[in-house]
VOGU-3710 file (C-alpha; in Angstrom, 3 decimals, decimal comma):
1> mgrtkdkika> 66,636/242,456/173,095  69,460/244,415/174,714  69,750/248,091/174,140  73,072/249,872/174,514  73,221/253,163/176,317  74,192/256,170/174,248  77,590/257,541/175,102  78,058/261,098/176,308  80,907/263,045/174,758  83,073/265,427/176,755
11> tskselahqy> 81,744/268,956/176,275  83,071/272,432/176,984  81,345/274,663/179,515  80,489/277,181/176,810  78,903/274,475/174,640  76,898/273,214/177,607  75,698/276,751/178,348  74,585/277,005/174,712  72,744/273,671/175,000  70,870/274,929/178,072
21> gihyntlrvw> 70,150/278,246/176,344  71,822/280,304/179,080  74,813/282,614/179,389  78,185/281,081/180,312  78,311/283,060/183,581  74,909/281,687/184,612  76,164/278,144/184,027  79,230/278,836/186,186  76,976/279,937/189,066  74,775/276,855/188,658
31> lkrlpdlela> 77,793/274,527/188,610  79,182/276,041/191,808  75,942/275,129/193,589  75,881/271,473/192,550  76,797/269,010/195,293  79,478/266,400/194,612  80,588/267,958/191,332  84,362/267,823/191,350  85,267/270,708/189,086  88,557/272,588/188,941
41> asqriltpkq> 88,281/276,354/188,516  90,400/276,252/185,345  88,666/273,185/183,869  87,159/273,986/180,469  86,050/270,552/179,315  83,458/268,604/181,303  83,850/264,844/181,452  80,982/262,466/180,643  80,705/261,584/184,347  80,399/265,282/185,262
51> lekisthlgs> 77,798/265,785/182,522  75,714/262,933/183,953  75,775/264,563/187,406  74,846/267,937/185,915  71,912/266,529/183,931  70,712/264,676/187,039  70,479/267,945/188,973  69,546/270,403/186,207  67,612/268,138/183,866  68,318/267,612/180,204
61> plfnfyf> 69,511/270,605/178,215  67,473/272,037/175,353  69,794/270,342/172,874  70,718/266,742/173,510  74,434/266,149/174,099  74,229/262,488/173,142  75,675/262,012/169,668
//
């Protein structure tokens, strides 16, 4: 039986900070330290590919961002 992978929706930085239970500024510091995360300074919405890289390095957030 094949099982399809849940899709990740694009998420804003502020929503991701809320999911991790941290302040937005803390998330910004964490994101700056992640290797290979191509992120523009003015980018507000994180792509599914970026979210996968973030969860690989930081672990899953408190609230699941798979819908």
